[in-house]
C-alpha positions in Angstrom: 52.5 42.5 -129.8 55.5 41.0 -128.3 57.8 42.6 -125.7 61.3 42.9 -126.6 63.6 40.4 -124.8 65.9 42.1 -122.3 69.4 42.3 -123.4 72.1 40.5 -121.5 74.7 42.4 -120.0 78.0 41.0 -119.0 79.6 42.2 -115.6 83.2 41.6 -114.9 84.0 39.4 -111.8 86.7 42.2 -111.0 83.5 44.5 -110.2 81.4 42.1 -108.5 83.9 41.0 -105.8 84.8 44.5 -104.5 81.2 45.3 -104.2 80.4 42.1 -102.4 83.5 42.7 -99.9 82.1 46.2 -99.3 78.7 44.9 -98.4 79.8 42.1 -96.1 81.9 44.8 -94.4 78.6 46.9 -93.7 76.7 43.8 -92.5 79.5 43.0 -90.1 79.5 46.5 -88.6 75.8 46.9 -88.2 75.7 43.4 -86.5 78.4 44.7 -84.3 76.4 47.9 -83.4 73.4 45.7 -82.6 75.3 43.4 -80.4 76.9 46.2 -78.7 73.5 47.8 -78.0 72.2 44.7 -76.8 73.0 43.9 -73.1 74.9 40.4 -72.9 73.1 38.2 -70.6 74.8 38.2 -67.1 75.7 35.0 -65.4 73.8 34.8 -62.0 75.8 36.3 -59.1 77.7 33.5 -57.0 76.2 32.8 -53.5 78.6 34.0 -50.9 78.0 31.1 -48.3 80.1 33.0 -45.8 78.2 36.0 -45.9 74.8 34.1 -45.7 76.1 32.5 -42.6 77.5 35.5 -41.1 73.8 37.3 -41.5 72.3 34.1 -39.9 74.5 34.1 -37.2 73.8 37.8 -36.5 70.2 37.1 -36.6 70.7 34.1 -34.3 72.6 36.2 -31.7 69.8 38.3 -31.1 67.3 35.3 -30.8 69.7 33.5 -28.6 70.3 36.6 -26.3 66.4 36.6 -25.8 65.5 32.8 -25.6 68.4 31.1 -24.6 71.0 33.2 -22.7 69.3 33.0 -19.4 70.0 29.5 -18.9 72.8 28.7 -21.3 74.9 31.7 -20.7 75.9 34.8 -23.2 78.1 32.9 -25.6 76.6 29.5 -25.1 79.1 28.3 -22.5 76.3 27.0 -20.3 75.7 26.7 -16.6 73.8 30.1 -15.9 71.0 28.5 -14.6 69.6 24.9 -13.6 73.2 23.3 -14.9 72.1 24.2 -18.6 74.8 22.4 -20.6 77.3 24.4 -22.8 76.2 24.5 -26.5 79.6 25.5 -27.7 82.1 22.8 -26.5 84.3 21.9 -29.3 83.7 18.2 -28.9 79.9 18.9 -29.1 79.8 21.1 -32.0 81.9 18.6 -34.0 79.6 15.6 -33.3 76.4 17.3 -33.4 75.0 18.5 -36.9 72.8 21.2 -37.6 69.8 19.2 -37.6 70.8 17.6 -34.1 70.9 21.0 -32.6 67.7 22.3 -34.4 65.8 19.3 -33.3 66.7 20.1 -29.6 65.7 23.7 -29.7 62.4 22.6 -31.5 61.3 19.7 -29.3 63.2 20.5 -26.1 64.0 17.8 -23.4 60.5 17.0 -22.0 60.2 16.9 -18.2 63.4 18.8 -17.8 64.1 22.8 -17.8 64.6 22.6 -21.4 61.6 23.5 -23.0 60.3 23.0 -26.7 60.8 26.2 -28.5 59.4 25.5 -31.9 56.1 26.7 -32.9 55.2 23.0 -33.8 55.0 22.1 -30.1 53.4 25.4 -29.0 56.8 27.5 -28.8 57.8 31.0 -30.0 60.1 29.9 -33.0 59.5 29.0 -36.6 62.0 26.9 -38.4 64.0 30.0 -39.9 64.6 31.6 -36.5 65.7 28.1 -35.1 68.1 27.9 -38.3 69.3 31.4 -37.3 70.2 30.4 -33.5 72.0 27.2 -34.9 74.0 29.6 -37.3 75.0 31.5 -34.3 76.0 28.5 -32.1 78.0 27.1 -35.0 80.0 30.3 -35.5 81.2 29.8 -32.0 83.2 26.6 -32.9 84.0 23.9 -35.4 82.1 22.6 -38.0 80.2 19.1 -37.5 82.4 16.1 -38.8 81.3 12.8 -40.0 81.2 10.3 -37.2 82.2 6.9 -37.9 79.4 4.4 -37.8 79.3 2.3 -34.6 79.3 -1.5 -35.1 77.2 -2.7 -32.1 79.2 -5.3 -30.3 79.1 -4.2 -26.7 77.0 -5.5 -23.8 74.2 -3.7 -22.3 74.4 -5.6 -19.1 78.1 -4.7 -18.6 77.4 -1.1 -19.7 74.7 -0.8 -16.8 77.4 -1.6 -14.3 79.8 0.7 -15.6 77.3 3.6 -15.9 76.6 3.1 -12.2 80.2 3.2 -11.4 81.4 6.0 -13.9 78.3 8.0 -14.8 75.4 7.8 -12.3 76.8 10.4 -9.9 76.5 13.2 -12.5 73.8 12.1 -14.9 71.3 10.5 -12.3 69.0 7.8 -13.0 65.4 7.5 -14.6 64.1 8.1 -11.0 66.4 10.7 -9.7 67.9 13.1 -12.5 71.2 14.5 -11.9 72.8 17.7 -12.5 74.2 16.8 -15.9 72.1 16.2 -19.2 69.6 13.4 -18.5 70.5 10.4 -20.7 67.1 8.7 -19.9 65.3 11.5 -21.5 63.2 10.0 -24.3 63.7 12.9 -26.7 67.7 13.0 -26.2 67.5 8.9 -26.8 65.4 9.6 -30.1 67.9 12.2 -31.4 71.5 11.0 -30.4 73.0 8.2 -32.5 75.3 5.6 -31.1 78.2 7.4 -32.8 77.0 10.7 -31.3 77.2 9.0 -27.6 80.5 7.3 -28.2 82.0 10.4 -29.3 80.9 12.2 -26.2 82.1 9.5 -23.9 85.7 9.2 -25.7 86.3 12.9 -26.0 84.2 14.5 -23.1 83.1 18.0 -23.3 85.9 20.3 -22.5 86.0 22.8 -20.9 83.1 21.4 -18.7 83.0 18.9 -15.9 82.4 16.1 -18.4 85.8 14.1 -18.8 87.3 12.3 -21.7 87.2 8.7 -20.9 89.3 7.4 -23.7 92.2 6.8 -21.2 90.0 5.8 -18.2 88.0 3.1 -20.1 89.2 0.8 -22.9 87.4 0.4 -26.2 85.4 -2.5 -25.3 84.1 -0.9 -22.2 83.0 2.3 -24.0 81.3 0.0 -26.3 79.4 -1.5 -23.4 78.2 1.8 -22.4 77.0 2.8 -25.7 75.2 -0.4 -25.9 73.3 0.1 -22.5 72.5 3.8 -23.4 71.1 2.6 -26.9 69.2 -0.1 -24.9 67.3 2.7 -23.3 65.8 3.7 -26.3 64.0 0.4 -26.8 62.4 0.8 -23.6 60.9 4.2 -24.4 57.0 4.4 -25.4 56.6 4.9 -29.1 56.4 8.3 -30.8 52.6 9.2 -31.2 53.5 10.9 -34.4 53.1 14.5 -35.9 50.2 16.3 -34.2 48.7 19.7 -35.0 50.3 22.6 -33.3 48.9 23.0 -29.9 47.6 26.8 -29.1 47.2 28.2 -25.8 43.7 29.8 -25.4 43.4 33.6 -25.4 42.1 35.6 -22.4 42.7 33.2 -19.7 41.2 34.5 -16.5 44.1 36.1 -14.4 42.8 35.9 -10.8 42.3 32.7 -8.9 39.6 32.6 -6.5 38.5 36.3 -6.9 36.4 36.3 -3.5 38.8 34.5 -1.5 41.1 35.8 1.0 44.6 36.7 0.5 47.2 34.0 1.3 49.4 34.3 4.4 52.9 33.3 3.0 56.0 33.0 4.9 58.8 34.1 2.4 62.3 33.1 2.2 64.7 36.0 1.8 61.6 38.1 1.0 61.4 36.4 -2.5 60.5 32.6 -2.3 57.5 30.8 -1.4 57.4 27.0 -0.6 55.7 24.7 -2.6 53.8 23.5 0.5 52.7 26.8 1.2 51.3 27.6 -2.3 49.5 24.0 -2.5 47.8 24.9 0.8 46.5 28.2 -0.4 45.2 26.5 -3.5 43.2 24.1 -1.3 41.9 27.1 0.9 40.7 28.9 -2.1 43.0 31.9 -1.6 42.8 34.8 -4.1 46.1 35.1 -6.0 47.4 34.9 -9.4 49.9 32.3 -10.6 52.1 32.8 -13.5 53.9 30.0 -15.5 57.2 31.8 -16.8 58.2 28.9 -19.0 57.7 28.6 -22.9 53.9 28.3 -23.5 54.7 24.8 -24.8 55.7 23.7 -21.4 52.5 25.2 -20.1 50.5 23.1 -22.5 52.0 20.0 -21.4 51.5 20.5 -17.6 51.0 23.4 -15.3 49.6 24.3 -11.9 45.7 24.6 -12.2 44.9 28.1 -13.0 48.1 29.4 -13.8 48.5 31.6 -16.8 51.7 31.4 -19.3 53.5 34.7 -19.3 57.0 33.4 -20.4 60.1 35.3 -19.2 61.0 36.5 -22.6 57.7 38.4 -23.2 57.3 40.4 -20.0 55.0 42.9 -21.9 52.3 40.7 -21.5 52.4 41.6 -17.6 50.4 44.7 -18.7 47.2 42.3 -18.2 48.2 41.6 -14.5 46.2 44.0 -11.9 48.2 45.8 -9.6 45.9 46.0 -6.8 47.6 43.9 -4.1 46.7 40.5 -5.1 49.8 38.1 -4.5 51.3 37.1 -7.9 53.2 33.9 -7.7 55.6 32.9 -10.6 57.3 29.5 -11.3 59.5 27.9 -13.8 61.6 24.6 -14.1 65.0 26.3 -13.4 63.7 26.5 -10.6 64.5 30.2 -10.0 65.7 32.2 -13.1 62.9 32.5 -15.5 60.4 33.0 -12.7 62.9 35.5 -11.1 62.9 37.6 -14.2 59.0 37.8 -14.1 59.0 38.8 -10.6 61.7 41.2 -11.0 59.8 42.8 -13.9 56.6 43.1 -11.5 58.7 44.6 -8.8 60.1 47.1 -11.1 56.4 48.2 -11.8 55.8 48.5 -8.1 53.7 45.5 -7.5 53.7 45.0 -3.6 53.1 41.2 -3.2 55.2 39.0 -5.5 57.2 35.8 -5.0 58.9 33.0 -6.8 58.0 29.3 -6.3 61.0 28.2 -4.4 61.3 24.6 -5.8 59.8 25.1 -9.1 57.6 23.1 -11.0 59.5 19.9 -11.7 59.4 19.6 -7.8 55.9 20.3 -7.6 55.1 17.8 -10.2 57.4 14.8 -8.5 55.6 15.7 -5.4 52.2 14.9 -6.6 50.7 18.4 -6.3 47.8 19.1 -8.6 48.4 19.7 -12.5 46.5 20.3 -15.4 47.7 20.0 -19.2 48.1 17.1 -21.8 50.8 15.4 -19.8 49.7 16.0 -16.3 50.2 12.9 -15.2 53.6 12.3 -13.2 56.4 11.2 -15.7 57.1 7.3 -15.2 59.6 5.9 -13.1 60.2 9.1 -11.2 60.2 9.5 -7.4 59.8 12.7 -5.4 63.0 14.6 -5.6 64.7 16.3 -2.7 64.4 20.2 -2.5 66.6 22.0 -4.6 69.3 24.0 -2.8 68.7 27.3 -1.8 70.5 29.7 -4.2 73.3 32.0 -3.1 72.0 35.7 -3.5 
């Protein structure tokens, strides 16, 4: 009825230990095989910042050639059109960080020939494209350095007198812009820190005409100039804040006064029509097409009534323009380069009656001729300018 208890078997340790050793070896070997068969986790690839920078610069080169080269020259050295400044002066690149350069491209310099190219203002470029152009420019010279903080100690009143003596002949005044960058420009004043301004005065912009003033002026005088330029910012109207990106309407009518007579223009050098003649043709209701060759962001701000935006960098849009003998006048702010690109493209296509508005849109605006757009009113503190000099061709 009861099971027989199991008999105890005595096992010698000399037998158990070798067997455990064999078992441990087998398990260790098996684990090694499993580890070998399972791929080890690889560390993430290191980011090659120099390669990324080169890639950005290469993309930026093509964008720069399309949008910027016309005025700022092939490698950013400037002065190809309308005194557009150098973007690769070593002292500029050293003092301007990437955000400063990107802002200049995105928002432009209102009321000058430098349009806003950012999509947020109605231009063609998104932030990635702007960054690529900045990379291209940065590759032409030194990296930005940290500028020493400026302690505001100068006298704006003394700085104003120094500006009239040392700077006004090139940089102009609020009423009469000069050939050098406009220091009264609201967007420049909003972007340029006192340290940036001081660095430019001290070191100049070699190899351009902008000299270094570190040996011509003492430290106190330079502080006075910085104080005066900084004081201009306080006089600027407040920033209206972020607004929705403006949009150019589609399918704008091309021909003005379709039933009107053709204008009778007297052209200079078989290429240029004066502002006075174009304004008269508008008042008389003459049949013609007016093309705004600037970035659409500038057209949104102000344009000649009835003008259609066909920017110099997108002449494929000229396919819409009828080739039936209607006069086609193109204008820009350069005042001849961007509009000249459009007129040359039309002439290559065989359009018989084409011309460039001789003095450009900025002269048109300062003279008080009709305008349309969001900022059609004449800019404050600006008086009519003398006609731009005739180009040498």
